[in-house]
N, C-alpha and C positions, 0 to 999 in steps of 0.2 A: 536417464530420460524417461518421461512419462509417454503415453499415447499421444496426447494432446500435443505435446513438443515434437514428436516424430511427424504428426500430420502437419504442423505448421512448418516443419523444415521442407516437406514435401511440396506443400502448397507453395511456398517461396521459390521453390526451384522447378515447378511444373513446365512442361514443353508443350505449348499450343500445337506443334505439328505432330507430336505423339498422341495427344489427345484427339485430334482430328482423325487420325490414322485408327485409334482405339474404337472410334464411335461409327466406324464404317460398317461394323458388324453388331448386331444385338447382343448385349452381355449383361450378366446378372450384376457385375461389379463395376464400379467407377474407376477412373484412372487419372493420374496426374500426368500421364505420357511419358514418364522418364525411363530412359533406357537401362539395361542391366548393369552395365559399367558404372554408370552413377551410382546406382541404388548399391552395388558392392561397396563403393567409395563411402557412401553414407553409413552403410553398416559397419564398417571399420571404425569410423568415427564414433558410434554408438557403443560398439563392443558388445561381448557376449552378454546376455541377459534372458535367461529362461523365462522368468515371469512376464517381462515384457513382450517377448516373442509370442508366448501364448495369447496374450491381450491382442497383439496385432494380426494374428491368424483370424481373428473374429472381425476384423474390420471390413467396411463396405469398399475399402480401396485395394486395388489389384496391388499397387506399388508398396502399400503397407504391409500386405501379406507376404510379398516377396521378402521386404526387409525381415519380417518374423522369422521366416525360413532361414535366412542368412546368419542372424544373431543368436539363434537357439544355441544352448549349451549341450554339446553332444555327450558330455558326462551326466547330464540330468534327463536327456531323452528316455522314454519308456517304450516299450514294445507296444503298449495300450495306446499311447498318444501317436505313433506313426501308423499303427493301423486305422486309426480314426482318421488321420490326414489323409491318407492314400485314398479314402472314400471321398475326400472333399477337395479334389485336385481341379474341379471344374472343367472337365473334359480334357485334361491335360495342360491347361494352361500353366499350371506351376510345376509339372513334371520335371522340366529341365533343371530347375532350382531345388526342388525336392530331392532329386537322385542323382544329378550329375552337377557339372559347373563348380567343382570342389564342395560338393554339398556336405553340410552339417551333418546329415544322417550317415554318409559314408564314413565319418569320424567316430561315430558311436560303437562302444564295445561290441554291441550285438549286430553290427551292420552286415557280416557275412552270414550270419545266421537268417536275417530277414531276406537277403538276396538268394540264398539257396531255397528258402521255404517259398518265396514268391515266383522262383522261375518256372514252376509247373503249375502254377494257379489257374483257376478255370478264369479268372479275371484278368482281361488283357491289360488293364493298368497296371495291376501288380508284376505281370510278367513284363512290361515295358520298363517299370521301375527297377525290377530286378537286374535286367541286364545292363541298364545305364549305371546301375551301382556298380556291377561288375567291371565296367571301366575305370571307375574310380578306384575300387579295390585292386585292379591289376597293377596299381603304382604302389601297392602295399604288400605285406605278407602276413595276412590273418590267419590263424590257426585253422587248419583243415582244407586250405586252398592250395593244395600243392599240385604237381604236374599232372598226376594222375587223375586228379579231379578236373583240372582245366583240359585236359585232353578229351575227356568224355564231354565236356560242354562244347568243346569245338565240333565234336561229332555230331551232338544235337543240334547245334545251329545249322550244320551243313544240311542236315536232314529235313529240318522244318522251317527254315527261315523264309523260303518261298511262298509258304502256305500260311504265313503268319499276317495278321492284321499290320498295317503300313507302319504304325510308330512302334510297334514290338519289332518288327524288321529293323528299324533304324537303331533301337536299343541293341539288338543282336549284332548289327554291323559294329557298333562302336566297342561291344564287348570283345569281339573278334579281333579288332584292331589293338586293343589294350593287351589282351592275352599274348597276342603274336608278337609283342614288343618285349616280353619278359625274358625269354632266352631262345637259343637256336631250335632247341627241340619243339618248343611251343610254337615258334615261327614258321618252321617247315609244316607242321600240321595246320596252322592257320593259312599259310599259302596254298596248300593243297585244296583246303575248304572253300577260299576265295576264288580258285580257279574253278571249281565244280559249281559255285554259286553264280559267279559272273556279275557285271554291273548291276546296282541296285536302284530302281526307280522310286524315289521319294518325292511325293508332291508337297512342297512347302507352302503353296499357295501364294506366294508373292513374287515368284521369279519363274517364268515359263521357260527361260533359257537356262536353267539350272541343270548342270550336268548330272548323269547318275552317279552315285558313289562307286568309285572304282577301287574296291577293297585291295586288290593285287598290286595296285600302284603303290599304295601306301605300305604294304607289307613287304614291298621289295625295293624300297627307296634306298639311295646311296647312304644316307644317314643311318638308317637302320642296319645295313649290311656292315657299316664301319662299327657300330655299337656292339652288335652281336658277333663280330669277328666271322662273317659269313663269307 
């Protein structure tokens, strides 16, 4: 497909309610108001296309940029490209697609190196993306991400999470949950960290009744106990 064809597809499937919600806040980009579930469906229809992905990333439409992130080819991603894109996440609007939600970046051969380098960055956006990447990578076994490394990460999360910027806290929480699901040793360490941290308050801005993230509840669920033979 071409950029014009993608924009035509999005325009034909625009959601007036989503557009109205988008316009409640001043934003640099326009939007067709289409939710992520539908954008992921469209991305599967389009298929992997590195060149098209790069073109869509320059679009004035939020939805088109999301598709650009979703259809990119992890084998053709470069470190230079992702370093540039992390600078262009528009205050975090694209962070969830860039580094989580089964992100293309998490499938790149250098994803673990990126996450490891970014987790101690002075840039809070890179730290946020690093830890959301760790959640995705916790489902895999990249070279270098062994139990010793992850135990050190759990300790670091426990020591620093409460002093971090809110969205970095959310990323760290996700990483802790992902790491704690890998095996019994990591689960025990994650449970101890979650106990020390306590419930985490995250302001998502759209639901004042949203309960704090209960890390301990997720790490001690019956499902996980059965999975890890605890």
